[in-house]
C-alpha positions as CSV (number, residue, x, y, z in Angstrom):
1,M,-159.7,15.8,-35.2
2,R,-161.9,17.3,-37.8
3,Y,-160.3,17.0,-41.2
4,N,-159.8,20.1,-43.3
5,P,-157.6,19.8,-46.4
6,D,-156.6,23.5,-46.2
7,Y,-154.9,22.9,-42.8
8,A,-154.0,19.2,-43.0
9,C,-150.3,18.6,-42.2
10,D,-149.3,15.0,-41.9
11,D,-145.7,15.5,-42.9
12,A,-143.2,13.5,-40.7
13,A,-140.6,16.3,-40.9
14,V,-143.1,18.9,-39.6
15,A,-144.1,16.5,-36.8
16,K,-140.5,16.0,-35.8
17,D,-139.8,19.7,-35.6
18,L,-143.0,20.1,-33.6
19,I,-141.7,17.6,-31.0
20,R,-138.3,19.1,-30.9
21,E,-139.7,22.6,-30.2
22,N,-142.6,21.5,-27.9
23,P,-141.6,18.3,-26.0
24,W,-144.5,18.3,-23.6
25,A,-147.1,15.8,-24.7
26,T,-150.4,14.2,-23.8
27,F,-150.7,10.4,-23.8
28,I,-154.2,9.0,-24.5
29,S,-155.1,5.3,-24.3
30,H,-158.4,3.5,-24.5
31,V,-158.5,0.8,-21.9
32,P,-161.4,-1.6,-22.2
33,E,-162.2,-1.8,-18.5
34,E,-161.6,1.9,-17.8
35,G,-162.3,3.9,-21.0
36,L,-160.1,6.8,-21.9
37,I,-156.9,7.4,-19.9
38,A,-154.8,10.6,-20.3
39,S,-151.4,11.5,-18.9
40,H,-148.9,14.3,-19.5
41,Y,-145.1,13.8,-19.8
42,P,-142.1,15.1,-21.8
43,V,-141.0,13.3,-24.9
44,L,-137.9,13.2,-27.1
45,L,-137.3,11.9,-30.6
46,D,-135.1,8.9,-31.1
47,E,-133.1,10.8,-33.7
48,E,-131.2,7.7,-34.9
49,A,-134.3,5.7,-35.7
50,G,-136.0,5.7,-39.1
51,G,-139.4,7.4,-39.3
52,V,-140.9,9.2,-36.3
53,V,-140.0,7.4,-33.0
54,L,-140.6,8.8,-29.6
55,V,-139.0,7.9,-26.3
56,S,-140.5,8.8,-22.9
57,H,-141.6,7.4,-19.6
58,V,-144.6,7.4,-17.2
59,G,-144.5,7.4,-13.4
60,R,-145.8,4.3,-11.7
61,P,-148.7,3.4,-11.6
62,D,-149.6,5.1,-14.9
63,E,-148.2,2.2,-16.8
64,V,-150.9,0.1,-15.2
65,K,-153.7,2.6,-15.9
66,H,-152.7,2.8,-19.6
67,Q,-152.0,-0.9,-19.8
68,L,-148.8,0.3,-21.4
69,G,-147.7,-1.8,-24.4
70,R,-150.9,-3.7,-24.7
71,H,-152.9,-1.2,-26.7
72,P,-152.3,1.6,-29.2
73,M,-151.7,5.0,-27.8
74,M,-152.3,8.5,-29.2
75,V,-149.7,11.1,-28.3
76,I,-150.7,14.7,-28.8
77,V,-148.1,17.5,-29.3
78,E,-148.9,21.1,-29.9
79,G,-147.0,24.2,-30.7
80,S,-147.8,27.9,-30.8
81,H,-151.4,28.9,-30.6
82,G,-153.6,31.8,-29.7
83,Y,-156.7,34.0,-30.2
84,I,-157.1,36.0,-33.4
85,S,-159.5,38.9,-33.3
86,P,-161.7,39.7,-36.4
87,S,-160.7,43.3,-35.9
88,W,-157.2,42.4,-37.2
89,Y,-158.3,41.2,-40.6
90,G,-158.8,44.6,-42.1
91,Y,-162.2,43.9,-43.5
92,R,-165.7,42.9,-42.3
93,P,-167.8,41.0,-41.6
94,N,-165.7,38.3,-40.0
95,V,-165.5,36.1,-37.0
96,P,-162.8,35.4,-34.4
97,T,-160.7,32.3,-34.7
98,W,-157.8,30.4,-32.9
99,N,-154.6,29.8,-34.7
100,F,-152.7,26.6,-33.8
101,V,-150.5,23.7,-34.8
102,T,-150.9,20.2,-33.5
103,A,-150.1,16.6,-34.3
104,H,-151.8,13.4,-33.2
105,L,-149.3,10.6,-33.3
106,H,-150.5,7.0,-33.2
107,G,-148.6,3.8,-32.3
108,T,-148.2,1.0,-29.7
109,P,-145.6,1.6,-27.0
110,E,-142.7,-0.8,-26.6
111,L,-141.6,-1.1,-22.9
112,L,-137.9,-0.4,-22.1
113,S,-135.7,-2.2,-19.7
114,D,-134.6,-0.4,-16.5
115,Q,-131.2,0.3,-18.1
116,E,-132.8,1.6,-21.4
117,N,-135.2,3.7,-19.3
118,L,-132.3,5.2,-17.3
119,Q,-130.5,6.1,-20.6
120,V,-133.7,7.9,-21.7
121,L,-134.1,9.7,-18.4
122,D,-130.4,10.7,-18.6
123,R,-130.8,12.1,-22.1
124,L,-134.1,13.9,-21.1
125,V,-132.4,15.7,-18.2
126,A,-129.4,16.6,-20.3
127,H,-131.7,17.9,-23.0
128,F,-133.2,20.5,-20.7
129,E,-130.3,21.2,-18.4
130,K,-127.6,21.8,-21.1
131,V,-128.7,25.4,-21.7
132,L,-128.1,26.3,-18.0
133,P,-124.9,27.7,-16.7
134,D,-124.6,24.9,-14.0
135,P,-126.4,21.9,-15.5
136,H,-127.6,19.4,-13.0
137,L,-127.0,16.1,-14.8
138,L,-128.1,12.7,-13.5
139,H,-124.6,11.3,-13.5
140,A,-122.6,14.4,-12.8
141,T,-121.6,13.1,-9.4
142,Q,-121.6,9.8,-7.6
143,E,-124.5,11.0,-5.4
144,N,-126.5,12.0,-8.4
145,S,-125.9,8.7,-10.1
146,E,-126.9,6.7,-7.0
147,Y,-130.1,8.8,-6.8
148,A,-130.9,8.2,-10.5
149,H,-130.6,4.5,-10.0
150,R,-133.1,4.7,-7.2
151,I,-135.7,6.8,-8.9
152,V,-135.6,4.9,-12.2
153,R,-137.6,2.1,-10.4
154,G,-140.5,4.6,-10.0
155,T,-140.9,5.1,-13.8
156,V,-141.5,2.9,-16.8
157,G,-139.9,3.9,-20.1
158,F,-141.2,3.2,-23.5
159,R,-140.4,3.7,-27.2
160,L,-143.2,4.5,-29.6
161,K,-142.8,4.1,-33.4
162,V,-145.4,6.4,-34.9
163,E,-147.5,4.5,-37.4
164,R,-149.9,7.3,-38.3
165,I,-149.8,11.1,-38.1
166,E,-152.8,13.4,-38.1
167,G,-151.5,16.9,-38.2
168,K,-153.2,20.3,-38.5
169,E,-151.7,23.7,-38.9
170,K,-154.1,26.7,-39.0
171,M,-152.1,29.9,-39.5
172,N,-154.6,32.1,-41.5
173,Q,-153.6,30.5,-44.8
174,D,-157.1,31.3,-46.0
175,K,-156.6,35.1,-45.6
176,P,-155.2,37.6,-48.0
177,P,-151.5,38.5,-47.5
178,E,-152.3,42.0,-46.2
179,S,-154.6,40.5,-43.6
180,M,-151.8,38.0,-42.6
181,R,-149.4,41.0,-42.1
182,N,-151.9,42.9,-40.1
183,I,-152.6,39.9,-37.8
184,I,-148.8,39.4,-37.3
185,R,-148.4,43.1,-36.4
186,N,-151.2,42.8,-33.8
187,L,-149.7,39.6,-32.3
188,K,-146.4,41.4,-31.9
189,A,-147.9,44.6,-30.4
190,A,-148.2,45.1,-26.7
191,G,-151.7,44.1,-25.4
192,P,-153.8,41.3,-24.0
193,Y,-153.2,39.0,-27.0
194,Q,-149.5,39.7,-27.7
195,N,-148.1,36.3,-28.8
196,L,-144.6,36.6,-30.3
197,A,-144.2,32.8,-30.8
198,L,-147.4,32.6,-32.8
199,A,-146.4,35.7,-34.9
200,E,-143.1,34.0,-35.7
201,R,-144.8,30.8,-36.6
202,M,-147.3,32.6,-38.9
203,E,-144.4,34.4,-40.6
204,R,-142.6,31.1,-41.1
205,V,-145.5,29.1,-42.4
206,N,-146.7,31.8,-44.8
207,A,-143.3,33.0,-45.8
208,D,-143.7,32.2,-49.5
209,V,-147.1,33.9,-49.8
210,L,-145.9,37.0,-47.9
211,R,-142.7,37.3,-50.0
212,G,-144.6,36.8,-53.2
213,S,-147.2,39.5,-52.5
214,L,-144.7,42.3,-51.9
């Protein structure tokens, strides 16, 4: 990822929040015999561990393709992003851009036992189901539990302690406060580029500047 000090964001707390809010990730490994291998799976934080630690799984045979546990892996997580029109800046000349937040997380996976993997899968399902009126949990019934023990053999769980973070957050920090406000207004307005999540992220990231310029 191209380094730009204006947008660099390698803070562990920011990376953790990004994972909590956007738990769908891309796993990338470089395997000597195959080259680059990429897969996509949900991830969760190991909240009790020190530092940034991810837990997840891959479906077989992805663990073979990645040679999981034998090489470093890069995990990419990204949050709100979207197109920004130059007509929203309030001055010309200008060019369009794309606002985004992303983190590249580097580490070597540690394989989990079947029992540990089942615990991660159980937690993963509970994480997404708990907001529903009738959550479908892995161990809610005997039938569910028996099914969970069967399917766990089709997955390989892992824990990844993040050793290096490369983060980037581009939310128009280089624009004047009035331009930021105008961009946020346009992102909230009905139209082809309405993006409420990105508008909220821009307000949050630039809150001090926006408050200070009133």
